[in-house]
N, C-alpha and C positions, 0 to 999 in steps of 0.2 A: 450196478445200482449202489448208491451210497447207503450204508447201514443207517437205519432209523435211530436217532438219538433217544435215549431212555426218557428224557424230559418230554419229547413229542408224544411218545407212547402214553406216558402218565397223564399229560394234559388232554389227549384225545380220550382216554378212559374216563377222566374226570367229567368232561363235558357230556360224554355218552351216558354215563350213569346218572348225572344230574338231570339230563333231559328225559330219560326213561322214568326215573322216579317222579319227576314233576308231572309228566303226562299221566302216569297212573294216579297220582294224588288228585290232579284236577279232573280226571275222568270220572271220579266219584261225584262230581258236581253235575254230571249229565243225568238225565232221566226224564221219564214222561211227565213228572210233576214239575220239572224245571226245564223248559225248552232252552234251546241254544240262546245264549246271551252273547252280544258282540264282544264284550271284554273277555269272555271265556274262549271264544274262537281265537282272538288275538293271542291270549296267553298260551293256548295249545300250539298255535303257529310258531311263536317265539321258542317254545320248548322243542318243537320239531326242528327248528333251525340249528339248535345246539347239537342234536343227534346227527343231522346231515353234515354239519361242519366237522364233527368228531370223526365220522366215518371217512370223509374225504381228507381230513388232516392226516389220519393214519395211513392213507394211500398216497401221501406226498403231493397233494394238489395245493399249489401255492395260494390260490384264492381262498381256500378253507382257513388258512391261518389268519387272513385278513377278516374273514367273516367272524371267526371266534373272538378276535380282539375287538371288533366292532360290537359284537354281542355283549361282551363284558363291559365295554364302555357305555352301552345302553343301560346296563344294570347299575353302573356307577351313577348315571343321571337319575335313574329311578330311586336309588338309595338316598340321593340328596334330598328327596321329597319326604323321607321318613325320619331317620335319626343320624346323628353325627357318627355314632359307632358303626352303623351299617355302611355309611359312606366311606369311612376309613378302611373297613374290611374289604369292601368291593374295590376300592382304589388300590389297596395293596395287592389284591389278587390280579387286578388288571396289570399293574406294573410287573409282577412276577411272570405272568403269562406272556406279556409282550417281550420281556427280556429273554425268556427261554425260547420263544418261537422265532425271534429275529436275531439271535446271536449268530456269529459266523458258522459254527458247527451245524446249526439247524438250517441256516440258509442254503448250505451246500446240499442238504437232503432235499430241499424243495426246488432246487435247480433241475432235478431229474424230471424228464417228461414222462408222466405215467402212461400216456398214449403209446409211447414207444414199446411198452410191454405187450401191447395187444397185437403188434405186427409179427 
């Protein structure tokens, strides 16, 4: 198996921590006085996608890098509805994440078939 690039490990960790922290933060909005709201369910679902993507990115699943780049692109679109500074920050993060996940040294890591380890 190809060694996992440090950048893949760092990006995976970043998404995992961001997802966990955001779920904990938004979970405080749940309670008997505040029933489930549709936007909260969607928000928690999007945060859960970050965690799932991070775990499978760490385990060399190619689809996970696409999921996380699309996740970040979604946040760029959301940022465009807020402020220019948020749009710039999220756009730069998207560019960096895409660069590090799709450069040749990372692509070799994702060519490995994780299912082969189960045999």
